[in-house]
VEXDREN-2710 file (C-alpha; in Angstrom, 1 decimal):
% VEXDREN-2710
k/r/px/py/pz
1/MET/-3.1/22.9/49.7
2/SER/-3.8/19.0/48.4
3/ARG/-2.8/15.9/50.4
4/ASP/0.1/15.0/48.6
5/GLY/0.7/18.7/48.2
6/SER/0.9/19.0/44.8
7/THR/-0.8/22.1/42.6
8/ALA/-0.9/20.4/39.3
9/THR/-4.4/20.6/38.3
10/LEU/-4.5/23.7/39.4
11/LEU/-1.4/24.8/37.2
12/ALA/-3.0/23.4/34.4
13/ALA/-6.3/25.0/35.1
14/LEU/-4.7/28.1/35.2
15/LEU/-3.0/27.6/32.4
16/LYS/-5.7/27.3/30.2
17/LEU/-7.5/30.1/31.8
18/ARG/-4.5/32.3/30.7
19/SER/-4.8/30.4/27.3
20/GLU/-8.1/31.5/26.5
21/LEU/-8.2/34.9/28.4
22/GLY/-5.2/35.8/26.3
23/GLY/-6.9/34.5/23.4
24/ALA/-9.7/37.0/23.6
25/ALA/-9.3/40.2/21.6
26/LEU/-12.0/43.3/22.8
27/GLY/-10.9/45.3/19.9
28/LEU/-14.7/46.2/18.7
29/ASP/-15.4/50.2/19.9
30/VAL/-18.3/49.3/22.1
31/PRO/-19.7/50.2/25.8
32/GLY/-18.0/48.8/28.3
33/ALA/-15.0/47.3/26.1
34/ALA/-12.2/49.3/27.5
35/GLU/-13.3/47.8/31.1
36/GLY/-13.2/44.7/29.8
37/ARG/-9.6/45.4/28.4
38/GLU/-8.6/46.7/31.0
39/ALA/-9.2/43.4/33.4
40/GLN/-8.0/41.2/30.6
41/ARG/-4.8/43.0/30.9
42/SER/-4.8/43.3/34.7
43/LEU/-5.5/39.3/35.3
44/LEU/-2.7/38.4/32.2
45/SER/-0.3/40.4/34.4
46/GLN/-1.7/38.3/37.7
47/LEU/-1.2/34.8/36.2
48/ASP/2.2/36.1/35.0
49/ASP/3.7/38.3/37.4
50/TYR/2.5/36.4/40.6
51/VAL/0.2/33.7/40.7
52/LEU/1.9/31.2/37.7
53/PRO/5.4/31.5/38.9
54/ARG/4.4/30.6/42.4
55/LEU/2.6/27.8/41.7
56/VAL/5.4/26.2/39.7
57/GLN/7.7/27.2/42.8
58/LEU/5.9/27.3/46.0
59/ASP/9.2/27.1/48.4
60/ALA/10.8/30.1/46.3
61/PRO/11.9/33.3/49.0
62/LEU/8.9/34.7/50.2
63/LEU/8.9/38.5/48.2
64/THR/7.8/40.9/50.6
65/VAL/7.1/44.5/48.6
66/ILE/7.0/48.1/49.7
67/GLY/4.5/50.4/48.5
68/GLY/2.9/53.4/49.1
69/SER/2.2/57.2/49.2
70/THR/4.7/59.4/48.1
71/GLY/6.9/60.6/50.5
72/ALA/6.4/57.9/53.3
73/GLY/9.9/57.0/53.0
74/LYS/9.3/53.6/51.7
75/SER/13.6/53.6/50.4
76/THR/14.4/55.2/53.4
77/LEU/13.1/52.4/55.2
78/VAL/14.4/49.8/53.3
79/ASN/17.8/50.8/53.1
80/SER/17.6/51.0/57.1
81/LEU/16.1/47.0/57.2
82/VAL/18.9/46.2/55.5
83/GLY/21.4/48.3/56.6
84/ARG/23.1/50.1/53.9
85/GLN/22.1/52.4/51.2
86/VAL/20.5/49.7/48.5
87/THR/17.8/52.3/46.7
88/GLU/17.9/55.9/45.8
89/SER/16.0/57.9/48.6
90/GLY/15.7/61.8/48.6
91/VAL/13.5/64.8/48.9
92/LEU/13.0/65.3/45.5
93/ARG/10.2/63.3/43.8
94/PRO/9.9/60.8/42.2
95/THR/12.3/59.4/44.2
96/THR/12.1/55.7/42.6
97/ARG/12.3/54.9/38.8
98/SER/13.1/51.7/38.1
99/ALA/12.7/48.3/40.9
100/VAL/14.8/47.7/43.5
101/LEU/15.2/43.3/44.9
102/VAL/17.2/42.4/47.6
103/HIS/17.3/39.5/48.2
104/ASN/19.9/36.7/50.6
105/PRO/23.3/36.2/48.4
106/ALA/21.4/32.0/48.4
107/ASP/19.0/33.3/46.7
108/ALA/19.8/35.0/44.1
109/ASP/18.8/31.9/41.4
110/TRP/14.8/32.5/42.3
111/PHE/14.9/36.1/41.0
112/GLN/15.9/35.0/37.3
113/PRO/13.8/36.4/34.3
114/ASP/12.0/33.4/33.8
115/ARG/11.1/33.3/37.4
116/ILE/9.1/36.0/38.2
117/LEU/8.1/39.1/36.9
118/PRO/9.5/37.7/33.5
119/ASP/9.2/41.6/31.7
120/LEU/11.3/43.3/33.4
121/ALA/15.2/43.1/32.6
122/ARG/17.6/42.7/35.3
123/ALA/20.2/45.2/36.0
124/THR/22.8/45.3/39.0
125/SER/22.5/49.0/39.6
126/GLN/19.4/51.2/40.3
127/SER/18.7/53.1/36.9
128/HIS/15.7/55.5/35.3
129/ASP/14.3/53.0/33.3
130/THR/11.0/51.5/34.8
131/ARG/11.2/48.4/32.8
132/SER/13.7/47.1/34.9
133/LEU/14.7/45.7/38.2
134/THR/17.6/46.0/39.8
135/LEU/18.8/42.7/41.9
136/VAL/20.9/43.5/45.0
137/ALA/22.7/40.8/47.3
138/ALA/22.9/41.2/50.9
139/HIS/23.6/38.8/53.6
140/THR/21.6/41.1/56.1
141/VAL/18.7/40.3/54.5
142/PRO/17.6/36.5/56.2
143/GLN/17.0/33.5/53.5
144/GLY/14.1/32.8/52.6
145/LEU/13.0/36.5/52.3
146/ALA/13.3/39.3/49.7
147/LEU/13.0/42.9/50.0
148/LEU/11.4/45.2/47.0
149/ASP/11.2/48.4/46.8
150/ALA/8.3/49.8/44.5
151/PRO/7.8/54.0/43.2
152/ASP/4.9/55.2/45.0
153/VAL/1.5/54.0/43.9
154/ASP/0.3/58.1/44.0
155/SER/3.4/58.6/41.3
156/VAL/3.3/62.0/39.5
157/GLU/4.6/59.7/36.8
158/ALA/2.0/57.1/34.9
159/ASP/5.0/54.6/34.4
160/ASN/5.7/54.6/38.1
161/ARG/2.1/54.5/38.9
162/ARG/1.8/51.2/36.8
163/LEU/5.3/49.9/37.8
164/ALA/4.0/49.7/41.6
165/GLY/1.0/48.1/40.8
166/GLU/2.6/45.3/39.5
167/LEU/5.2/44.6/41.5
168/LEU/2.0/45.1/44.6
169/ALA/0.3/42.0/42.4
170/ALA/3.4/40.1/42.3
171/ALA/3.9/40.1/46.4
172/ASP/3.7/37.6/48.7
173/LEU/3.2/40.2/51.3
174/TRP/2.7/43.6/51.0
175/LEU/4.4/45.7/53.5
176/PHE/2.3/49.3/53.0
177/VAL/4.4/52.4/54.2
178/THR/2.0/55.7/54.6
179/SER/2.9/58.7/57.2
180/ALA/0.9/60.9/59.5
181/ALA/0.5/63.1/56.6
182/ARG/-0.8/61.0/53.8
183/TYR/-2.8/57.5/55.4
184/ALA/-5.7/58.9/54.9
185/ASP/-5.3/59.4/50.9
186/GLN/-7.5/57.9/48.6
187/VAL/-4.9/56.1/46.2
188/PRO/-3.1/54.2/48.9
189/TRP/-6.4/52.9/50.0
190/ASP/-7.4/52.0/46.8
191/TYR/-4.8/49.6/46.8
192/LEU/-5.3/48.5/50.5
193/ARG/-8.8/47.6/49.2
194/GLU/-7.7/45.8/46.4
195/ALA/-5.2/43.4/48.9
196/ALA/-8.5/43.2/51.3
197/ASP/-10.6/42.2/48.4
198/ARG/-7.7/39.1/47.4
199/SER/-6.9/38.0/50.7
200/ALA/-3.6/39.4/50.6
201/ALA/-1.3/38.9/53.2
202/VAL/-0.5/42.6/54.6
203/ALA/1.5/44.8/57.3
204/ILE/1.0/48.7/57.4
205/VAL/3.7/50.7/58.4
206/LEU/2.9/54.2/59.9
207/ASP/6.4/55.8/58.9
208/ARG/7.5/59.8/59.9
209/THR/5.0/60.5/62.8
210/PRO/5.5/62.9/65.3
211/GLU/5.4/61.0/69.1
212/PRO/2.8/63.8/70.9
213/SER/0.6/62.4/67.5
214/MET/1.6/59.1/66.8
215/GLY/-1.1/57.7/69.4
216/GLU/-4.4/59.7/67.9
217/VAL/-2.9/59.1/64.4
218/ARG/-2.4/54.9/64.9
219/GLY/-5.1/54.6/66.7
220/HIS/-7.3/56.4/63.6
221/LEU/-5.5/54.0/61.2
222/ALA/-6.5/51.3/63.6
223/ARG/-9.5/51.4/63.0
224/MET/-10.3/52.6/59.3
225/LEU/-8.0/49.3/58.5
226/THR/-10.7/47.3/60.4
227/ALA/-13.6/49.4/59.0
228/ARG/-11.2/48.1/55.4
229/GLY/-11.5/44.3/56.4
230/LEU/-7.6/44.5/56.9
231/LYS/-8.1/44.7/61.1
232/ASP/-5.9/41.5/60.9
233/SER/-3.1/43.5/59.2
234/PRO/0.4/43.9/61.4
235/LEU/0.3/47.9/62.1
236/PHE/4.4/49.1/62.9
237/THR/4.6/52.4/63.7
238/VAL/8.2/54.1/62.9
239/LEU/8.2/58.3/64.6
240/GLU/9.3/61.2/62.9
241/GLY/13.5/61.5/63.4
242/ASP/16.9/62.4/61.4
243/VAL/18.7/60.1/60.0
244/ASP/22.5/59.2/60.5
245/GLU/25.1/60.4/58.1
246/ASP/24.0/57.3/55.5
247/GLY/20.7/58.2/55.0
248/LEU/19.5/55.4/57.7
249/LEU/16.7/55.3/60.5
250/PRO/18.6/54.5/64.5
251/PRO/18.8/50.8/63.7
252/SER/16.1/50.8/67.6
253/ALA/13.7/52.1/65.0
254/VAL/13.1/49.6/62.7
255/ALA/13.8/46.9/64.7
256/PRO/10.2/45.2/65.4
257/ILE/10.1/45.3/61.5
258/LEU/12.9/43.7/61.3
259/ASN/12.4/41.0/64.0
260/TRP/9.0/40.4/62.5
261/LEU/10.8/40.0/59.0
262/HIS/12.9/37.7/60.6
263/ASP/10.9/35.9/62.4
264/LEU/8.7/35.3/59.1
265/ALA/11.6/34.1/57.4
266/ALA/13.2/31.4/59.7
267/ASP/10.0/29.7/60.0
268/PRO/8.3/27.8/57.0
269/GLU/5.0/27.4/58.2
270/VAL/4.3/30.7/58.3
271/ARG/6.0/31.7/55.2
272/ALA/4.3/29.0/53.4
273/ALA/0.8/30.1/55.0
274/ILE/1.5/33.6/54.3
275/VAL/1.8/32.1/50.4
276/THR/-0.8/30.1/50.9
277/GLN/-2.9/32.6/51.7
278/THR/-2.5/35.1/48.6
279/LEU/-1.4/32.7/46.6
280/ASP/-5.3/31.5/47.2
281/GLY/-6.9/35.3/47.2
282/ALA/-5.0/35.7/44.1
283/VAL/-7.0/32.5/42.3
284/ARG/-10.3/33.5/43.9
285/LYS/-10.4/36.8/42.4
286/ILE/-8.8/35.8/39.1
287/VAL/-11.4/33.6/38.3
288/PHE/-14.1/36.3/39.6
289/SER/-12.8/38.6/37.4
290/ALA/-11.8/36.0/34.6
291/PHE/-16.1/36.4/34.3
292/ASP/-16.3/40.3/33.7
293/VAL/-13.8/39.4/30.8
294/ALA/-16.2/36.6/29.6
295/ASP/-18.9/39.1/30.0
296/ALA/-17.2/41.8/28.5
297/VAL/-16.2/39.3/25.3
298/ALA/-20.0/37.9/24.9
299/ASP/-20.9/41.8/24.7
300/GLN/-18.6/42.5/22.0
301/GLY/-19.7/39.3/19.9
302/ALA/-23.4/40.2/19.6
303/VAL/-21.3/43.7/17.4
304/LEU/-19.2/40.5/16.2
305/SER/-21.6/38.6/14.5
306/SER/-23.7/42.1/13.2
307/LEU/-20.3/43.1/11.4
308/VAL/-19.8/39.7/9.7
309/GLU/-23.2/39.5/8.2
310/ASP/-23.1/43.2/6.8
311/VAL/-20.0/41.0/5.1
312/ASP/-22.1/38.6/4.4
313/ARG/-24.6/40.0/3.0
314/ALA/-22.4/42.6/0.8
315/TYR/-20.7/39.7/-0.6
316/THR/-23.1/36.9/-0.9
317/GLY/-25.2/39.6/-2.4
318/ALA/-22.2/40.4/-5.1
319/GLU/-22.5/36.1/-6.0
320/ALA/-26.1/36.5/-6.2
321/ALA/-25.5/39.8/-9.1
322/PHE/-22.5/38.3/-10.8
323/ALA/-24.3/34.4/-11.3
324/LYS/-27.6/37.3/-12.5
325/ASP/-25.3/39.4/-15.0
326/LEU/-24.0/35.9/-16.2
327/SER/-26.7/34.1/-17.3
328/ASP/-29.0/36.7/-18.4
329/GLY/-27.6/38.0/-21.5
330/THR/-25.9/41.2/-20.1
331/LEU/-22.9/40.0/-21.3
332/MET/-23.4/38.9/-24.8
333/ARG/-25.1/42.9/-25.6
334/GLY/-21.7/44.2/-26.9
335/GLU/-18.1/43.0/-28.7
336/LEU/-19.2/39.4/-27.9
337/ALA/-21.8/39.4/-29.3
338/ALA/-20.1/40.4/-32.4
339/ARG/-17.8/37.9/-32.4
340/TRP/-19.8/35.1/-31.5
341/ARG/-22.1/35.9/-34.8
342/ASP/-18.6/36.3/-36.9
343/PHE/-17.9/32.9/-35.4
344/ALA/-21.5/31.1/-36.0
345/GLY/-22.4/33.4/-39.2
346/SER/-26.6/33.7/-40.3
347/GLY/-26.7/29.7/-38.6
348/ASP/-25.5/27.6/-41.4
349/LEU/-22.2/26.5/-39.6
350/LEU/-23.8/22.8/-39.1
351/ARG/-26.7/22.9/-42.1
352/GLY/-25.4/20.2/-44.5
353/ALA/-23.5/18.0/-41.8
354/ASP/-25.1/15.0/-43.2
355/ASP/-23.9/15.4/-46.6
356/ARG/-21.3/12.7/-47.0
357/ILE/-18.1/13.2/-44.3
358/GLY/-15.7/13.3/-47.4
359/ARG/-17.2/16.5/-48.6
360/LEU/-17.7/18.1/-45.1
361/ARG/-14.2/17.6/-44.7
362/ASP/-12.5/19.3/-47.2
363/ARG/-14.7/22.2/-46.4
364/ILE/-13.5/22.3/-42.8
365/VAL/-9.7/22.0/-44.1
366/ASP/-10.3/25.0/-46.2
367/SER/-11.5/27.3/-43.3
368/VAL/-10.4/25.8/-40.3
369/ARG/-7.7/28.1/-40.2
370/GLY/-10.1/31.3/-40.4
371/ARG/-12.0/28.8/-37.9
372/ARG/-9.7/28.6/-35.9
373/ALA/-8.7/32.7/-35.2
374/ARG/-12.2/33.3/-34.9
375/VAL/-13.0/30.9/-32.1
376/ALA/-9.6/32.6/-30.8
377/GLU/-11.5/35.7/-30.8
378/VAL/-14.5/34.4/-29.1
379/GLN/-12.6/33.2/-26.3
380/GLU/-10.9/35.9/-25.8
381/THR/-13.4/38.1/-25.7
382/LEU/-16.0/36.3/-23.1
383/GLY/-13.1/35.8/-20.9
384/HIS/-12.0/39.6/-20.7
385/ASP/-16.4/39.9/-20.2
386/ILE/-16.0/37.7/-17.5
387/GLU/-13.3/39.2/-16.1
388/LEU/-14.5/42.3/-16.2
389/LEU/-18.3/41.1/-14.3
390/LEU/-16.5/39.0/-12.2
391/LEU/-14.0/42.5/-11.3
392/GLU/-17.1/44.5/-10.9
393/GLN/-18.6/42.4/-8.1
394/ALA/-15.9/42.6/-6.5
395/GLU/-16.1/46.0/-5.9
396/ALA/-19.5/46.0/-5.1
397/GLY/-19.1/43.3/-2.6
398/ALA/-16.0/45.5/-1.0
399/HIS/-18.0/48.8/-1.3
400/ALA/-21.4/47.0/0.1
401/ALA/-19.1/45.6/3.1
402/TYR/-17.1/49.2/3.6
403/GLN/-20.7/51.2/3.8
404/ALA/-22.1/48.8/6.4
405/TRP/-19.2/49.3/8.2
406/GLU/-18.5/52.6/7.8
407/ALA/-22.3/53.1/9.6
408/SER/-21.8/51.0/12.5
409/GLY/-19.7/52.7/15.1
410/ALA/-17.4/49.9/15.6
411/GLY/-17.1/49.3/12.0
412/ALA/-16.3/52.8/11.6
413/SER/-13.4/52.7/13.9
414/LEU/-12.2/49.5/12.4
415/LEU/-12.1/51.1/9.2
416/ALA/-9.9/54.1/10.4
417/GLY/-7.0/51.8/11.7
418/SER/-7.4/49.6/8.5
419/GLY/-7.2/52.7/5.7
420/ARG/-10.0/52.0/3.0
421/GLU/-8.1/49.5/1.3
422/LEU/-11.2/47.5/2.4
423/GLU/-13.4/49.5/0.2
424/ARG/-11.5/48.1/-3.0
425/ALA/-11.2/44.9/-3.9
426/THR/-7.3/43.2/-3.6
427/ARG/-4.5/45.0/-5.9
428/THR/-4.1/41.4/-6.9
429/LEU/-7.7/40.1/-7.9
430/ARG/-7.2/41.3/-11.8
431/THR/-4.7/39.2/-12.4
432/ARG/-7.1/36.3/-10.4
433/ALA/-9.7/37.2/-12.2
434/GLU/-7.6/36.5/-15.6
435/ARG/-6.7/33.4/-14.9
436/ILE/-10.2/31.6/-13.6
437/ALA/-11.9/32.8/-16.7
438/SER/-8.9/31.3/-18.6
439/ASP/-9.1/28.2/-16.0
440/TRP/-12.7/28.1/-16.7
441/ILE/-12.6/28.2/-20.6
442/GLU/-10.5/25.5/-20.9
443/ALA/-12.8/23.9/-18.1
444/CYS/-15.2/24.4/-20.7
445/THR/-13.5/22.6/-23.3
446/GLU/-12.1/19.7/-21.1
447/ILE/-15.8/19.2/-20.1
448/VAL/-16.9/19.0/-23.9
449/ARG/-14.0/16.2/-24.7
450/ALA/-14.6/14.6/-22.2
451/GLU/-18.6/14.5/-22.2
452/GLY/-18.4/14.3/-25.9
453/ALA/-16.1/11.3/-26.7
454/GLU/-18.3/9.7/-28.5
455/ARG/-19.2/12.2/-30.8
456/ARG/-16.2/13.1/-32.0
457/MET/-16.0/11.6/-35.6
458/THR/-19.9/12.6/-36.5
459/ALA/-19.9/15.1/-39.1
460/ARG/-21.7/17.2/-36.8
461/PHE/-18.4/17.4/-34.0
462/LEU/-16.4/17.5/-36.8
463/ALA/-17.8/21.0/-38.5
464/LEU/-17.6/22.5/-35.3
465/GLY/-14.6/21.1/-33.8
466/THR/-13.7/20.7/-29.9
467/ALA/-12.9/23.9/-29.7
468/GLY/-15.6/25.4/-31.7
469/SER/-17.7/23.4/-29.5
470/ALA/-16.1/24.3/-26.0
471/VAL/-16.8/28.4/-26.9
472/THR/-20.5/27.3/-28.0
473/LEU/-21.0/25.7/-24.3
474/GLY/-19.6/29.1/-23.5
475/ILE/-22.0/30.9/-24.9
476/CYS/-25.2/28.9/-23.7
477/VAL/-23.5/29.4/-20.5
478/VAL/-24.2/33.7/-20.3
479/ASN/-27.1/33.3/-21.8
480/GLU/-28.9/30.4/-20.3
481/LEU/-31.4/32.9/-18.6
482/ALA/-31.6/35.8/-21.8
483/PRO/-35.2/36.8/-22.8
484/ARG/-35.5/35.0/-26.6
485/GLU/-35.6/38.5/-27.6
486/ASP/-32.1/39.2/-26.8
487/GLU/-31.2/35.7/-28.1
488/VAL/-31.6/36.4/-31.1
489/ALA/-30.7/39.7/-31.7
490/SER/-27.5/39.0/-30.4
491/GLY/-27.3/36.3/-32.9
492/ALA/-26.6/33.7/-29.5
493/SER/-30.0/31.2/-29.8
494/THR/-27.7/29.7/-32.6
495/ALA/-25.2/28.3/-29.5
496/ARG/-27.9/26.2/-27.9
497/GLU/-29.2/25.0/-31.4
498/LEU/-25.6/24.1/-32.3
499/LEU/-24.6/22.2/-28.7
500/VAL/-28.6/20.5/-29.3
501/GLU/-27.4/19.8/-33.0
502/VAL/-23.9/18.3/-31.9
503/PHE/-24.7/16.7/-28.3
504/GLY/-28.3/15.7/-28.2
505/ASP/-31.2/17.8/-25.8
506/VAL/-30.2/15.6/-23.1
507/THR/-26.2/15.4/-23.2
508/ALA/-26.0/20.0/-24.0
509/HIS/-28.6/20.6/-20.6
510/ARG/-25.7/18.8/-18.2
511/LEU/-22.8/20.2/-20.1
512/LEU/-24.7/23.3/-19.8
513/GLU/-25.1/22.6/-16.4
514/LEU/-21.4/21.7/-15.8
515/ALA/-20.0/24.5/-17.5
516/LYS/-22.5/27.0/-15.5
517/GLU/-21.9/24.9/-12.2
518/ASP/-18.0/25.1/-12.4
519/LEU/-17.5/28.9/-13.1
520/LEU/-19.8/30.0/-10.6
521/ARG/-18.3/27.7/-8.1
522/ARG/-14.4/29.4/-9.3
523/ALA/-16.1/32.7/-9.1
524/GLY/-17.8/32.1/-5.4
525/THR/-14.1/30.8/-4.6
526/VAL/-12.3/34.5/-5.7
527/LEU/-15.3/36.6/-3.7
528/ARG/-14.7/34.4/-0.5
529/ASP/-11.2/35.1/-0.5
530/GLU/-12.2/38.6/-0.5
531/ARG/-14.5/39.2/1.7
532/GLN/-11.6/36.9/3.9
533/ARG/-9.9/40.7/4.1
534/PHE/-13.0/42.0/6.3
535/TYR/-13.1/38.4/9.1
536/ASP/-8.9/39.1/9.1
537/VAL/-10.0/42.1/10.1
538/LEU/-12.1/41.0/12.8
539/ALA/-10.4/38.6/13.9
540/ARG/-7.3/40.9/14.9
541/THR/-9.6/42.8/17.0
542/ALA/-12.7/40.7/18.5
543/ALA/-12.7/37.2/19.9
544/ALA/-15.3/34.8/18.4
545/PRO/-18.8/34.8/19.5
546/SER/-18.1/31.2/21.2
547/ALA/-15.0/33.1/23.4
548/ALA/-16.9/34.1/26.0
549/ASP/-18.2/30.4/27.4
550/SER/-14.9/28.8/26.7
551/ILE/-13.0/32.1/29.2
552/ARG/-16.3/30.9/31.7
553/ALA/-15.3/27.2/31.5
554/ALA/-11.7/27.8/31.9
555/ALA/-12.8/29.2/35.2
556/ARG/-15.0/27.3/36.7
557/ALA/-12.0/24.7/35.8
558/ALA/-9.7/26.5/37.6
559/GLU/-12.5/27.6/40.1
560/ASP/-12.8/23.8/41.2
561/ALA/-8.6/23.1/40.9
562/ARG/-8.5/25.7/44.0
563/HIS/-10.6/24.3/46.4
564/THR/-8.8/20.7/45.3
565/ASP/-5.4/22.2/45.4
566/LEU/-4.9/25.3/47.6
567/ILE/-7.2/25.4/50.2
568/PRO/-6.2/23.3/53.4
569/GLU/-9.8/20.5/54.5
570/ASP/-9.3/22.6/58.3
571/TRP/-9.7/25.9/56.6
572/ASP/-13.8/27.2/56.2
END
């Protein structure tokens, strides 16, 4: 531990690591994803259930979790150590469901939900709810130490096994109970191997062993412990024998274990050494395992980038198709062409514009009402066609992105979880496209009004009017790239001639560019918003490509802080 006893640097580093780990989604269906998710879940649980709470309260009682195999006698041992029945025991399996934590009454505040195992609800009586923690106060448990009875690590019920793993990961000290019949089973040794890997403090109780075979079994077990890196772990033995009417073992049978626990509780330095040993091993294992999670995140990053490229390609294609169909005369091959010809006539709208302005005004007044109606008809048809074009390309973009994902294993699994809504444009797009088209036509009016301010009183501008000039500008936009024959057939060539007649060639070209850029910008915004739906699915499912590097950086910082704050200077 650091010279001043502070672990603030380590705590801050681990909080950062926890944030990076918790924020990294691993939902893409790629090789190794399931293992990565399990490693991530395990690390977050270890941080939340043990490491972070313990760092915040280093003086908390030594938490001794009693776990082990089915039928090893854990609950009977706990009851016997306490001196009364505090946890359910019996011959039926599985016996233990909810966990039972026994503590000295003076230590009650240490075990509130905000201090340790926050995901387990507190209870005052044992139940069959594996997500609850039964708290029992007992004066026979020394102050500074607590006993936690865990479910069987090899229980037939998955919830029991899961809870047992969580509790053992939250322990300062493992009191692992096995028997002559079960000591060589694989599952308990998997847990003990994990304890050795992270240097956790472990003691072994060889329980329910007949006296004639005690020496042989104890010797074999001791050799197994040595071979698996646990040779320094205390090994206690409890002979097979009868229990009294309260279901307790004779005091002499558990006296060595009880005396050892009391000695631990009475020596603050020994308790601190055990906590430091287990805490340091847990942090070291978390740091190493964080790199495994980072690798899993990186593996997903490559697939994520590919899925993003699929979406970008689909919607970039939709934007390009919109721009092409907008300007190449596609829209002038139907009703819009007829409406425009009805408005523009045969091209004599501006003929005679150099005549006396008075006579021109008389002619304008005579026809103003009919011309306004025809302008409105062109505007309405133009807006409707742009709306349909935008809808068509939004649908095409969604379909192309959906098909690309459907052809990918990871993409297909994402689509399976989100239904078929992504295959179509959003339901609100029609309303939005209608508003986009209407707003753009109004923007054309504003462009004409601003750019043509100096020409408002000219004969040509008066003949066409602001609304007529704006709709002429709009027609020019949708025919900018049309072949000459298409322009003539649709009457669209008249629009360009009118625009040039009114504003001059240079200004007309500038107005055309402004109007076209404005519409493409509006349409591009809509299509980018449409593709965001796919991005949102990815954001909920997979971490950003940079997340792997962020996790690695946080893990390295935590390892540096471990050496600074946790490892005593006299450790090798």
